DOLUMMI-213553 format. One line per field, with one value per atom (N, C-alpha, C): atom name; residue in three letters; x negated, y negated, z. Coordinates in steps of 0.02 Angstrom, whole numbers. Each point is the difference from the previous one (the first is absolute). Layout:
! DOLUMMI-213553
atom [CA|...] $
res [ALA|...] $
x [X|...] $
y [Y|...] $
z [Z|...] $
***
This chain:
! DOLUMMI-213553
atom [N|CA|C|N|CA|C|N|CA|C|N|CA|C|N|CA|C|N|CA|C|N|CA|C|N|CA|C|N|CA|C|N|CA|C|N|CA|C|N|CA|C|N|CA|C|N|CA|C|N|CA|C|N|CA|C|N|CA|C|N|CA|C|N|CA|C|N|CA|C|N|CA|C|N|CA|C|N|CA|C|N|CA|C|N|CA|C|N|CA|C|N|CA|C|N|CA|C|N|CA|C|N|CA|C|N|CA|C|N|CA|C|N|CA|C|N|CA|C|N|CA|C|N|CA|C|N|CA|C|N|CA|C|N|CA|C|N|CA|C|N|CA|C|N|CA|C|N|CA|C|N|CA|C|N|CA|C|N|CA|C|N|CA|C|N|CA|C|N|CA|C|N|CA|C|N|CA|C|N|CA|C|N|CA|C|N|CA|C|N|CA|C|N|CA|C|N|CA|C|N|CA|C|N|CA|C|N|CA|C|N|CA|C|N|CA|C|N|CA|C|N|CA|C|N|CA|C|N|CA|C|N|CA|C|N|CA|C|N|CA|C|N|CA|C|N|CA|C|N|CA|C|N|CA|C|N|CA|C|N|CA|C|N|CA|C|N|CA|C|N|CA|C|N|CA|C|N|CA|C|N|CA|C|N|CA|C|N|CA|C|N|CA|C|N|CA|C|N|CA|C|N|CA|C|N|CA|C|N|CA|C|N|CA|C|N|CA|C|N|CA|C|N|CA|C|N|CA|C|N|CA|C|N|CA|C|N|CA|C|N|CA|C|N|CA|C|N|CA|C|N|CA|C|N|CA|C|N|CA|C|N|CA|C|N|CA|C|N|CA|C|N|CA|C|N|CA|C|N|CA|C|N|CA|C|N|CA|C|N|CA|C|N|CA|C|N|CA|C|N|CA|C|N|CA|C|N|CA|C|N|CA|C|N|CA|C|N|CA|C|N|CA|C|N|CA|C|N|CA|C|N|CA|C|N|CA|C|N|CA|C|N|CA|C|N|CA|C|N|CA|C|N|CA|C|N|CA|C|N|CA|C|N|CA|C|N|CA|C|N|CA|C|N|CA|C|N|CA|C|N|CA|C|N|CA|C|N|CA|C|N|CA|C|N|CA|C|N|CA|C|N|CA|C|N|CA|C|N|CA|C|N|CA|C|N|CA|C|N|CA|C|N|CA|C|N|CA|C|N|CA|C|N|CA|C|N|CA|C|N|CA|C|N|CA|C|N|CA|C|N|CA|C|N|CA|C|N|CA|C|N|CA|C|N|CA|C|N|CA|C|N|CA|C|N|CA|C|N|CA|C|N|CA|C|N|CA|C|N|CA|C|N|CA|C|N|CA|C|N|CA|C|N|CA|C|N|CA|C|N|CA|C|N|CA|C|N|CA|C|N|CA|C|N|CA|C|N|CA|C|N|CA|C|N|CA|C|N|CA|C|N|CA|C|N|CA|C|N|CA|C|N|CA|C|N|CA|C|N|CA|C|N|CA|C|N|CA|C|N|CA|C|N|CA|C|N|CA|C|N|CA|C|N|CA|C|N|CA|C|N|CA|C|N|CA|C|N|CA|C|N|CA|C|N|CA|C|N|CA|C|N|CA|C|N|CA|C|N|CA|C|N|CA|C|N|CA|C|N|CA|C|N|CA|C|N|CA|C|N|CA|C|N|CA|C|N|CA|C|N|CA|C|N|CA|C|N|CA|C|N|CA|C|N|CA|C|N|CA|C|N|CA|C|N|CA|C|N|CA|C|N|CA|C|N|CA|C|N|CA|C|N|CA|C|N|CA|C|N|CA|C|N|CA|C|N|CA|C|N|CA|C|N|CA|C|N|CA|C|N|CA|C|N|CA|C|N|CA|C|N|CA|C|N|CA|C|N|CA|C|N|CA|C|N|CA|C|N|CA|C|N|CA|C|N|CA|C|N|CA|C|N|CA|C|N|CA|C|N|CA|C|N|CA|C|N|CA|C|N|CA|C|N|CA|C|N|CA|C|N|CA|C|N|CA|C|N|CA|C|N|CA|C|N|CA|C|N|CA|C|N|CA|C|N|CA|C|N|CA|C|N|CA|C|N|CA|C|N|CA|C|N|CA|C|N|CA|C|N|CA|C|N|CA|C|N|CA|C|N|CA|C|N|CA|C|N|CA|C|N|CA|C|N|CA|C|N|CA|C|N|CA|C|N|CA|C|N|CA|C|N|CA|C|N|CA|C|N|CA|C|N|CA|C|N|CA|C|N|CA|C|N|CA|C|N|CA|C|N|CA|C|N|CA|C|N|CA|C|N|CA|C|N|CA|C|N|CA|C|N|CA|C|N|CA|C|N|CA|C|N|CA|C|N|CA|C|N|CA|C|N|CA|C|N|CA|C|N|CA|C|N|CA|C|N|CA|C|N|CA|C|N|CA|C|N|CA|C|N|CA|C|N|CA|C|N|CA|C|N|CA|C|N|CA|C|N|CA|C|N|CA|C|N|CA|C|N|CA|C|N|CA|C|N|CA|C|N|CA|C|N|CA|C|N|CA|C|N|CA|C|N|CA|C|N|CA|C|N|CA|C|N|CA|C] $
res [MET|MET|MET|ALA|ALA|ALA|ILE|ILE|ILE|ALA|ALA|ALA|ILE|ILE|ILE|HIS|HIS|HIS|GLU|GLU|GLU|VAL|VAL|VAL|PRO|PRO|PRO|LEU|LEU|LEU|SER|SER|SER|SER|SER|SER|GLY|GLY|GLY|SER|SER|SER|LYS|LYS|LYS|ALA|ALA|ALA|MET|MET|MET|PRO|PRO|PRO|ARG|ARG|ARG|ILE|ILE|ILE|ALA|ALA|ALA|MET|MET|MET|GLY|GLY|GLY|THR|THR|THR|ALA|ALA|ALA|VAL|VAL|VAL|PHE|PHE|PHE|PRO|PRO|PRO|LEU|LEU|LEU|PRO|PRO|PRO|PRO|PRO|PRO|PHE|PHE|PHE|ASP|ASP|ASP|THR|THR|THR|THR|THR|THR|ARG|ARG|ARG|ASP|ASP|ASP|ALA|ALA|ALA|MET|MET|MET|LEU|LEU|LEU|HIS|HIS|HIS|ALA|ALA|ALA|ILE|ILE|ILE|LYS|LYS|LYS|ILE|ILE|ILE|GLY|GLY|GLY|TYR|TYR|TYR|ARG|ARG|ARG|HIS|HIS|HIS|PHE|PHE|PHE|ASP|ASP|ASP|THR|THR|THR|ALA|ALA|ALA|SER|SER|SER|VAL|VAL|VAL|TYR|TYR|TYR|SER|SER|SER|SER|SER|SER|GLU|GLU|GLU|GLU|GLU|GLU|PRO|PRO|PRO|LEU|LEU|LEU|GLY|GLY|GLY|GLU|GLU|GLU|ALA|ALA|ALA|VAL|VAL|VAL|ALA|ALA|ALA|GLU|GLU|GLU|ALA|ALA|ALA|LEU|LEU|LEU|ARG|ARG|ARG|LEU|LEU|LEU|GLY|GLY|GLY|PHE|PHE|PHE|ILE|ILE|ILE|ALA|ALA|ALA|SER|SER|SER|ARG|ARG|ARG|ASP|ASP|ASP|GLU|GLU|GLU|LEU|LEU|LEU|PHE|PHE|PHE|ILE|ILE|ILE|THR|THR|THR|SER|SER|SER|LYS|LYS|LYS|LEU|LEU|LEU|TRP|TRP|TRP|VAL|VAL|VAL|ARG|ARG|ARG|ASP|ASP|ASP|ALA|ALA|ALA|GLN|GLN|GLN|SER|SER|SER|HIS|HIS|HIS|LEU|LEU|LEU|VAL|VAL|VAL|LEU|LEU|LEU|PRO|PRO|PRO|ALA|ALA|ALA|LEU|LEU|LEU|GLN|GLN|GLN|LYS|LYS|LYS|SER|SER|SER|LEU|LEU|LEU|ARG|ARG|ARG|SER|SER|SER|LEU|LEU|LEU|GLN|GLN|GLN|LEU|LEU|LEU|GLU|GLU|GLU|TYR|TYR|TYR|LEU|LEU|LEU|ASP|ASP|ASP|LEU|LEU|LEU|TYR|TYR|TYR|LEU|LEU|LEU|ILE|ILE|ILE|HIS|HIS|HIS|TYR|TYR|TYR|PRO|PRO|PRO|ILE|ILE|ILE|CYS|CYS|CYS|ALA|ALA|ALA|LYS|LYS|LYS|PRO|PRO|PRO|GLY|GLY|GLY|GLY|GLY|GLY|LEU|LEU|LEU|PRO|PRO|PRO|SER|SER|SER|ALA|ALA|ALA|ILE|ILE|ILE|GLU|GLU|GLU|ASN|ASN|ASN|PHE|PHE|PHE|THR|THR|THR|SER|SER|SER|MET|MET|MET|SER|SER|SER|LYS|LYS|LYS|ASP|ASP|ASP|GLU|GLU|GLU|LEU|LEU|LEU|MET|MET|MET|PRO|PRO|PRO|ILE|ILE|ILE|ASP|ASP|ASP|VAL|VAL|VAL|SER|SER|SER|SER|SER|SER|VAL|VAL|VAL|TRP|TRP|TRP|ALA|ALA|ALA|ALA|ALA|ALA|MET|MET|MET|GLU|GLU|GLU|GLU|GLU|GLU|CYS|CYS|CYS|GLN|GLN|GLN|THR|THR|THR|MET|MET|MET|GLY|GLY|GLY|LEU|LEU|LEU|THR|THR|THR|LYS|LYS|LYS|SER|SER|SER|ILE|ILE|ILE|GLY|GLY|GLY|VAL|VAL|VAL|SER|SER|SER|ASN|ASN|ASN|PHE|PHE|PHE|SER|SER|SER|ILE|ILE|ILE|LYS|LYS|LYS|LYS|LYS|LYS|ILE|ILE|ILE|GLU|GLU|GLU|LYS|LYS|LYS|LEU|LEU|LEU|LEU|LEU|LEU|SER|SER|SER|THR|THR|THR|ALA|ALA|ALA|THR|THR|THR|ILE|ILE|ILE|PRO|PRO|PRO|PRO|PRO|PRO|VAL|VAL|VAL|ALA|ALA|ALA|ASN|ASN|ASN|GLN|GLN|GLN|VAL|VAL|VAL|GLU|GLU|GLU|VAL|VAL|VAL|ASN|ASN|ASN|PRO|PRO|PRO|LEU|LEU|LEU|CYS|CYS|CYS|GLN|GLN|GLN|GLN|GLN|GLN|LYS|LYS|LYS|LYS|LYS|LYS|LEU|LEU|LEU|ARG|ARG|ARG|GLU|GLU|GLU|PHE|PHE|PHE|CYS|CYS|CYS|MET|MET|MET|ALA|ALA|ALA|LYS|LYS|LYS|GLY|GLY|GLY|ILE|ILE|ILE|GLN|GLN|GLN|LEU|LEU|LEU|CYS|CYS|CYS|ALA|ALA|ALA|TYR|TYR|TYR|SER|SER|SER|PRO|PRO|PRO|LEU|LEU|LEU|GLY|GLY|GLY|ALA|ALA|ALA|ARG|ARG|ARG|GLY|GLY|GLY|THR|THR|THR|ALA|ALA|ALA|TRP|TRP|TRP|GLY|GLY|GLY|GLN|GLN|GLN|ASN|ASN|ASN|TRP|TRP|TRP|VAL|VAL|VAL|MET|MET|MET|GLU|GLU|GLU|CYS|CYS|CYS|GLU|GLU|GLU|ILE|ILE|ILE|LEU|LEU|LEU|GLN|GLN|GLN|GLN|GLN|GLN|ILE|ILE|ILE|ALA|ALA|ALA|LYS|LYS|LYS|ALA|ALA|ALA|LYS|LYS|LYS|GLY|GLY|GLY|LYS|LYS|LYS|THR|THR|THR|LEU|LEU|LEU|PRO|PRO|PRO|GLN|GLN|GLN|ILE|ILE|ILE|CYS|CYS|CYS|LEU|LEU|LEU|ARG|ARG|ARG|TRP|TRP|TRP|VAL|VAL|VAL|TYR|TYR|TYR|GLU|GLU|GLU|GLN|GLN|GLN|GLY|GLY|GLY|ASP|ASP|ASP|CYS|CYS|CYS|VAL|VAL|VAL|ILE|ILE|ILE|VAL|VAL|VAL|LYS|LYS|LYS|SER|SER|SER|TYR|TYR|TYR|SER|SER|SER|GLU|GLU|GLU|LYS|LYS|LYS|ARG|ARG|ARG|LEU|LEU|LEU|MET|MET|MET|GLU|GLU|GLU|ASN|ASN|ASN|LEU|LEU|LEU|ASP|ASP|ASP|ILE|ILE|ILE|LEU|LEU|LEU|ASP|ASP|ASP|TRP|TRP|TRP|GLU|GLU|GLU|LEU|LEU|LEU|ASN|ASN|ASN|GLU|GLU|GLU|GLU|GLU|GLU|GLU|GLU|GLU|ARG|ARG|ARG|GLU|GLU|GLU|THR|THR|THR|ILE|ILE|ILE|SER|SER|SER|ARG|ARG|ARG|ILE|ILE|ILE|PRO|PRO|PRO|GLN|GLN|GLN|ARG|ARG|ARG|ARG|ARG|ARG|GLY|GLY|GLY|ASN|ASN|ASN|GLN|GLN|GLN|ALA|ALA|ALA|LEU|LEU|LEU|PHE|PHE|PHE|PHE|PHE|PHE|ILE|ILE|ILE|SER|SER|SER|GLU|GLU|GLU|ASN|ASN|ASN|GLY|GLY|GLY|PRO|PRO|PRO|TYR|TYR|TYR|LYS|LYS|LYS|SER|SER|SER|LEU|LEU|LEU|GLU|GLU|GLU|GLU|GLU|GLU|PHE|PHE|PHE|TRP|TRP|TRP|ASP|ASP|ASP|ASP|ASP|ASP|GLU|GLU|GLU|ILE|ILE|ILE] $
x [-1992|64|56|43|54|53|26|53|67|40|66|50|36|48|71|41|69|38|50|40|73|39|72|36|51|37|40|9|38|68|48|68|6|-49|1|-17|-27|-18|-66|-34|-65|-54|-61|-56|6|-16|3|-52|15|-43|-45|-66|-45|15|1|23|-50|-62|-50|-25|3|-22|-56|-43|-50|28|5|23|-57|18|-52|11|45|12|-50|-57|-55|-10|-9|-10|-62|-48|-4|-20|11|-13|-74|-19|-71|-23|-65|-25|29|5|29|-33|-66|-37|15|5|15|68|48|68|2|-30|-1|-34|-58|-38|37|35|39|56|34|54|-27|-58|-30|-18|-28|-16|63|53|63|26|-4|21|-44|-64|-47|18|21|12|72|43|67|59|-10|57|26|66|31|54|20|51|-34|8|-30|54|1|50|-32|23|-27|57|-16|50|-35|38|-31|-31|31|-24|-62|-15|-57|-67|2|-61|-41|34|-35|17|42|18|-59|-38|-57|-53|-23|-49|28|64|30|-1|16|-3|-70|-50|-70|-17|24|-14|31|61|34|-38|-20|-38|-66|-34|-64|11|55|15|12|33|11|-66|-43|-65|-44|3|-42|31|61|33|30|9|32|73|30|67|-2|44|1|42|51|43|31|23|33|63|30|61|-10|-61|-13|9|4|6|71|17|64|-15|16|-18|64|0|55|-24|41|-14|66|-3|58|10|63|22|-4|-44|-8|59|9|59|6|-57|3|26|-1|24|68|30|63|61|-4|57|5|60|12|-45|-10|-38|-75|-22|-72|-23|47|-18|-43|22|-37|-69|-7|-67|-46|29|-41|-25|43|-21|-52|11|-49|-68|0|-63|-34|38|-29|-30|35|-26|-65|-4|-63|-57|14|-51|-23|47|-15|-27|3|-20|41|64|46|57|30|57|66|-3|60|-19|47|-5|42|-16|43|57|-13|51|-11|54|-3|52|-22|42|14|59|12|-34|-49|-43|37|43|39|68|51|68|8|-44|1|-35|12|-29|-35|-49|-33|-8|-6|-7|-58|10|-54|-60|-56|-62|-40|-65|-44|-8|3|-8|-66|0|-63|-48|-64|-50|-26|17|-24|50|2|52|-2|-60|-2|36|16|32|76|29|73|36|-32|34|2|-37|-1|47|42|49|45|15|44|70|29|68|52|-18|46|9|-44|3|45|22|39|71|25|67|32|66|32|-12|-5|-10|68|8|60|-16|10|-24|33|62|34|-33|-16|-31|-73|-35|-70|-3|46|0|17|45|17|-62|-41|-63|-49|-2|-41|23|65|28|-20|0|-20|-74|-41|-71|-8|41|-3|25|54|27|-51|-40|-52|-60|-4|-56|-61|7|-57|-11|50|-8|45|-25|38|57|-9|51|-2|54|4|26|-20|20|-6|2|-1|-50|-13|-45|27|-3|23|75|39|72|33|48|39|57|36|58|51|14|50|-21|-64|-23|-2|-15|3|72|46|71|24|-22|19|-28|-63|-31|38|16|33|70|31|68|3|-56|-1|-50|-41|-54|27|-32|12|-49|-62|-53|-15|11|-15|-75|-22|-71|-22|-60|-26|-38|-21|-42|12|-14|0|-63|-45|-63|6|-9|9|-54|-6|-44|27|-43|18|-61|9|-52|35|-35|34|32|-20|31|54|8|50|26|42|15|52|41|48|49|25|43|64|35|63|-11|-52|-14|-19|-39|-20|61|44|60|43|8|39|-32|-66|-35|2|-9|3|68|53|67|13|-36|9|-52|-42|-52|-56|-13|-52|-59|-59|-60|-28|-10|-32|-75|-32|-73|-24|-50|-20|-64|7|-61|-13|-60|-22|12|-19|10|-43|-50|-41|12|51|17|-34|-39|-32|-44|-37|-46|-50|-12|-50|29|65|31|33|23|33|68|29|67|0|-55|-1|-12|3|-8|-46|-24|-42|40|66|42|-8|-3|-3|-66|-55|-67|-13|36|-10|52|42|54|-29|8|-29|29|63|32|-35|-11|-33|-73|-33|-69|-4|47|0|13|46|14|-60|-33|-59|-56|-11|-53|15|62|19|-2|12|4|-68|-49|-66|2|45|6|-10|-8|-3|71|6|67|30|-39|28|28|-35|24|66|8|63|57|-13|51|18|-52|11|38|-19|34|73|12|69|42|-25|37|11|-52|5|54|5|50|72|8|67|25|-45|19|-16|-31|-17|-63|-7|-65|-40|-60|-39|-56|-3|-48|-58|-57|-59|-46|-37|-40|-68|-51|-69|-46|-53|-50|-62|3|-55|6|-54|2|17|-27|13|74|29|70|48|-20|41|8|-54|4|39|-12|37|75|19|71|34|-39|28|2|-34|-4|60|60|61|47|-26|43|3|-51|-3|11|33|18|64|31|61|7|42|16|47|-6|46|64|49|65|-4|-42|-7|-30|-50|-31|49|39|51|51|21|49|-28|-63|-32|-4|-19|-5|69|51|68|25|-30|23|-40|-49|-39|45|-2|40|-17|51|-7|-10|-43|-11|-28|18|-22|-65|-50|-64|5|20|9|69|4|65|19|-48|12|22|-32|18|-9|-44|-12|60|50|60|60|-12|54|-4|55|0|70|5|64|35|-39|28|-1|-23|-6|59|-2|55|5|-56|1|-22|45|-14|-24|1|-21|-26|-38|-24|59|53|58|33|1|28|-44|-65|-45|1|-6|-5|66|52|66|-4|-51|-5|5|-37|7|-51|-50|-50|29] $
y [704|-12|37|34|40|-46|22|-38|16|-52|9|19|54|24|-13|-29|-16|63|-7|56|-12|54|-5|36|-30|34|59|51|59|0|33|-1|34|43|34|-48|-58|-47|15|52|17|-43|21|-40|-14|-62|-20|38|9|39|-47|9|-39|14|-53|5|34|8|36|58|60|60|34|35|42|70|22|67|50|62|51|64|-2|58|-1|30|-3|68|1|62|-7|47|53|-27|39|-22|-12|-62|-14|35|1|28|-37|34|-27|-66|-2|-60|-59|13|-53|-31|44|-23|-41|27|-35|-68|-2|-62|-54|21|-48|-30|42|-24|-46|17|-42|-68|-1|-64|-40|34|-34|-35|34|-31|-61|7|-55|-63|7|-59|-25|35|-27|44|59|45|24|-2|22|53|10|49|56|62|58|51|23|47|69|49|67|50|64|54|65|47|64|33|-7|33|-34|-61|-36|23|35|19|-62|-56|-61|-21|38|-19|4|53|8|-53|-14|-54|-68|-12|-63|-5|55|1|-15|28|-14|-73|-28|-70|-47|16|-42|3|60|7|-39|3|-35|-76|-22|-71|-28|38|-20|-4|50|2|-59|-18|-54|-70|-2|-64|-33|37|-28|-17|39|-13|8|-36|3|58|20|56|32|62|36|-38|-40|-36|-50|-19|-46|32|67|36|23|9|28|63|58|64|36|15|37|70|50|68|30|61|27|74|19|70|35|51|36|46|19|38|68|30|65|-6|-61|-12|-35|-6|-38|43|28|35|-26|-3|-35|24|66|27|-8|-22|-8|-72|-47|-71|-20|15|-19|32|66|30|-32|-17|-31|-68|-40|-66|7|46|10|21|41|20|-60|-43|-61|-45|-6|-42|28|66|30|-14|7|-13|-72|-46|-71|-25|44|-18|-59|1|-54|26|-45|18|-13|-42|-15|-25|6|-30|-64|-44|-59|16|46|18|72|39|70|7|26|4|72|14|62|-9|43|-11|4|51|9|28|-13|26|72|43|71|39|64|44|58|29|60|50|62|52|-16|8|-16|46|-24|39|-19|14|-13|-74|-43|-71|-13|-36|-14|-38|15|-33|-64|-10|-60|-19|-63|-26|31|19|27|66|32|66|-4|-58|1|4|-18|5|72|44|70|43|-30|36|40|62|41|-29|-6|-29|47|64|46|-17|-41|-18|-60|-34|-61|15|-42|7|-68|-4|-64|-22|-65|-27|-15|21|-19|-68|-53|-66|-23|20|-21|27|65|29|-20|-7|-23|-71|-42|-70|-4|42|2|17|45|18|-58|-37|-60|-52|-8|-47|19|65|23|-16|6|-18|-74|-42|-72|-11|33|-6|20|51|25|-47|-49|-47|25|55|26|-38|-36|-46|-60|-59|-62|-9|25|-7|61|11|56|-24|36|-20|57|-16|50|-19|46|-12|37|-32|30|15|-41|8|-50|24|-42|-33|-45|-32|53|46|52|41|16|41|-39|-65|-41|-7|-9|-6|63|59|62|3|-22|-1|-48|-59|-51|22|45|21|39|27|38|-27|-48|-24|-41|8|-43|-58|15|-50|-5|-57|-5|-2|21|-5|-72|-15|-69|-11|54|-7|57|-15|51|-11|49|-6|34|-39|26|-30|27|-29|-67|-51|-66|-31|-22|-36|-35|-41|-36|44|63|47|42|-6|38|-48|-48|-58|12|52|20|-56|-37|-58|21|52|22|25|40|29|-55|-49|-54|-40|-15|-39|38|65|41|1|13|6|-66|-55|-66|-11|20|-9|42|57|45|-11|-50|-13|50|30|51|-31|0|-28|47|-26|40|-2|58|6|30|-32|17|40|64|39|-2|19|0|-67|-57|-65|-8|44|-2|62|39|58|64|-1|61|35|-40|29|46|58|47|51|-5|50|54|53|54|-22|-53|-21|-68|-37|-68|-4|-62|-14|-60|-9|-58|-58|7|-48|-71|-7|-66|-34|36|-29|-14|34|-10|-46|-29|-44|-65|-14|-59|-65|0|-59|-19|49|-13|-20|30|-18|-74|-22|-69|-49|16|-43|-5|57|1|-44|6|-39|-75|-18|-71|-28|44|-21|0|33|6|49|49|51|69|50|68|25|50|29|28|37|23|-56|-57|-56|-27|-2|-22|47|65|50|-7|-4|-4|-64|-56|-62|3|30|7|39|57|41|-41|-34|-40|-54|-30|-52|26|66|29|7|-11|9|69|43|67|2|52|16|37|-22|30|44|62|49|4|-26|-1|57|25|59|-6|-6|1|14|37|10|-41|-42|-45|-64|-19|-61|-61|-3|-57|-4|56|-1|-7|25|-11|-75|-37|-73|-33|23|-28|9|58|14|-46|-32|-49|-70|-9|-66|-13|7|-12|-47|-28|-36|-76|-29|-73|-26|38|-21|37|-22|34|-1|43|2|-59|-26|-54|30|-43|24|36|-25|32|70|6|66|49|-24|44|23|-46|16|50|-9|46|70|5|65|32|-39|27|35|-17|29|61|22|59|62|42|62|43|32|37|75|29|73|20|58|24|39|-16|36|66|-4|60|28|47|30|57|22|56|63|13|59|65|-1|61|19|-45|16|15|3|15|73|36|72|23|44|28|34|30|37|-40|-62|-40|-48|-41|-47|-56|-16|-51|31|2|33|-49|-64|-50|-61|-42|-63|-46|3|-42|18|65|21|-22|4|-18|-75|-40|-72|-37|37|-29|-54|7|-39|-76|-24|-71|-47|26|-44|-28] $
z [-5331|34|-35|38|-28|-32|-57|-34|32|12|29|-56|10|-49|26|-42|20|18|44|22|-17|-2|-13|57|28|54|-27|41|-19|35|-30|27|68|17|65|57|-18|52|34|-24|29|-33|8|-26|-75|-19|-70|-41|-64|-46|-39|3|-44|-73|-41|-69|-47|21|-39|42|-29|35|-39|36|-33|-9|-63|-14|5|16|11|-39|-50|-43|-57|11|-49|-32|-65|-38|-45|3|50|68|51|69|11|22|13|64|13|63|59|57|61|19|0|21|-46|-65|-48|14|13|15|64|53|64|-5|-33|-4|-41|-52|-40|42|39|43|55|27|52|-29|-60|-32|-14|-20|-13|63|56|64|14|-13|14|-39|-63|-42|4|37|11|-14|-30|-11|68|7|63|-12|-61|-16|-40|23|-33|-15|-62|-23|-11|38|-4|-4|-1|-1|16|25|18|-61|-59|-59|-30|21|-28|30|56|37|19|12|20|71|34|68|48|-4|46|-9|-62|-7|19|-11|22|76|33|73|26|-33|19|-12|-55|-16|51|20|51|66|20|62|-2|-57|-8|-3|-32|-2|69|42|69|38|-11|35|-20|-65|-26|12|22|12|-61|-56|-59|15|45|25|76|34|73|26|-40|21|-61|8|-54|-23|45|-17|-56|-15|-55|-69|-1|-63|-12|-63|-21|-39|29|-30|-25|-65|-31|-19|16|-25|-25|-26|-35|16|-2|9|-67|-5|-63|-13|-63|-20|35|17|34|72|26|68|-1|-58|-6|19|60|30|72|26|63|57|4|57|-9|-59|-13|4|4|-2|59|60|61|1|-11|-1|-53|-58|-53|22|31|23|56|44|55|-28|-52|-31|-32|-33|-29|54|55|55|28|6|24|-50|-64|-51|2|13|1|67|51|68|26|-16|20|42|39|40|-37|-51|-38|-70|-47|-66|0|-46|-10|-48|-47|-49|-22|0|-22|-56|-57|-60|-20|-26|-37|-68|-16|-58|-66|-8|-61|19|-40|15|-22|24|-18|55|2|50|-35|34|-25|57|-16|51|46|66|48|-9|27|-3|-61|3|-56|-16|52|-12|-34|-56|-34|45|-7|41|-33|-63|-35|-54|-15|-45|-69|-24|-68|-6|57|-3|-3|19|8|-66|-55|-64|-26|33|-22|41|41|39|-47|19|-41|1|-59|-4|29|10|33|74|27|70|13|-52|8|24|45|27|8|1|14|71|11|67|31|63|38|32|-38|20|65|12|61|63|0|60|7|-57|3|26|-24|23|75|22|72|41|-25|35|-3|-55|-4|51|6|49|71|13|67|14|-50|8|17|-31|17|71|19|67|53|-16|46|4|-45|0|-37|-38|-37|-65|-22|-56|13|-17|14|-49|-62|-52|-45|-36|-47|-67|-53|-66|-49|-64|-53|-53|-45|-56|-61|-57|-63|1|35|3|-48|-39|-45|39|-33|31|22|-44|15|61|5|56|65|-4|61|23|-47|18|36|-23|33|71|8|67|46|-26|41|23|-38|16|66|23|63|50|-20|44|58|58|57|-2|-16|-8|-75|-31|-72|-13|-59|-16|-7|24|-4|-65|-33|-59|-49|-64|-53|-40|1|-36|-68|-53|-68|-45|-59|-50|-22|2|-26|-34|-61|-36|-59|-38|-54|-53|-5|-46|32|66|37|54|-20|42|54|-7|52|18|-48|14|35|-26|31|71|9|65|50|-22|45|22|-47|16|51|-10|47|68|2|64|39|-35|33|31|-35|26|62|5|57|55|-7|50|-1|-58|-7|-37|30|-30|-53|-61|-52|9|-2|3|-65|-31|-68|-2|-19|-14|-75|-19|-71|-34|32|-32|-62|-9|-61|-43|17|-40|20|55|27|-51|-39|-49|35|-29|28|48|16|42|-42|32|-36|-27|28|-21|-35|3|-26|-74|-26|-70|-10|-61|-16|-29|-3|-35|28|65|31|-17|11|-11|-74|-45|-71|-32|42|-26|-27|-64|-31|29|16|29|65|43|64|-10|-49|-15|-22|-40|-24|57|44|57|46|12|44|-29|-65|-32|5|-13|2|71|48|70|34|-31|32|58|-4|52|-31|41|-26|-12|-44|-12|64|41|64|43|2|40|-26|-66|-30|22|-3|20|74|41|72|19|-32|15|-23|-59|-24|50|23|49|64|22|62|-6|-59|-10|-2|-9|3|72|48|70|27|-42|22|42|39|30|-53|-14|-54|29|-23|25|-50|20|-44|19|-48|13|-33|40|-24|59|-12|52|-14|-52|-17|41|34|42|-42|-60|-45|-18|-20|-21|60|58|60|12|-10|10|-57|-63|-57|8|29|8|51|42|47|-30|-57|-31|-44|29|-38|40|54|46|-11|-32|-5|-71|-41|-67|-20|-54|-22|-75|-25|-71|-16|-61|-19|-30|-12|-23|-67|-45|-65|7|43|11|31|47|32|-52|-43|-50|-51|-19|-46|29|64|33|6|11|9|-63|-58|-64|-20|40|-17|2|-52|0|61|29|62|-11|41|-1|68|22|65|-6|41|-2|38|64|41|-13|-46|-17|47|41|47|-37|-56|-40|38|50|39|43|6|38|-45|-66|-47|-21|9|-16|-17|-48|-20|58|45|56|65|-2|60|9|52|12|-51|-35|-52|-66|-46|-64|-54|15|-48|37|-36|29|17|-40|12|66|17|64|58|-9|55|14|-54|8|-10|-19|-14|-54|-43|-62|12|50|20|-32|-35|-33|-64] $
***
């Protein structure tokens, strides 16, 4: 029997967002069949929110999994799912937004997305879109350009007006960058997807987003160990290890539950059937006040620093400029 996952309403008034999502940014990229089968199993056991992106090369297998889930009766209609995808930096120009979204929809075999995000607050020269996620960190820094967020956001708004996506949002945006977007936006973003875990708690950003009606979505809740951008800091944190042992839970479950208790949508990532189920086992228990207080005192550091977007000749010359030094 599929597990029911709680949902959170979005400011757009469209379909509510399931609070636990299956992430699909896997490094290195698994075989197509492995990816599709893991997503199909996830639908079978209760996952309804799937997070993908054009640069992840996971849109096509997700589309196949959705089609197969419908055929097998795991879901009665596509409307039961919440599908998020993202505008890659090479398409972050106003005239490229619609074609990029249409390409994602073809890959997913869908008529609409539930949420479309600007992946990063930066642009790169069009063409040469990476075919797999492991390639995007090798982008030449000479190709980086500043994003005209006002015109790109206007194109995102048009996509929502056309019904190609139910809601629009951003990813990896700081408070300062959201404020700039809001100064010209007609439709405000419903979500901001950023790194969130006990070592990167995003307290200031969460408080700001909550005040603006923007849902925070947490990627790398375990620190993205094993990726080109992730770190082992979260999984090796002694404080979290001690809490997990005392609680009789795994360290990943402690992290996921902590993120969940912040009110964020948590994006979990595993193609293992066992861990897919373990990642859902965070709903019927909670951390106690002492554990929450202990976690709140953990020193903060950012895992995904996005160093591949920092360049002397680019729009962001330092990490402080890119992230506005908010951690």
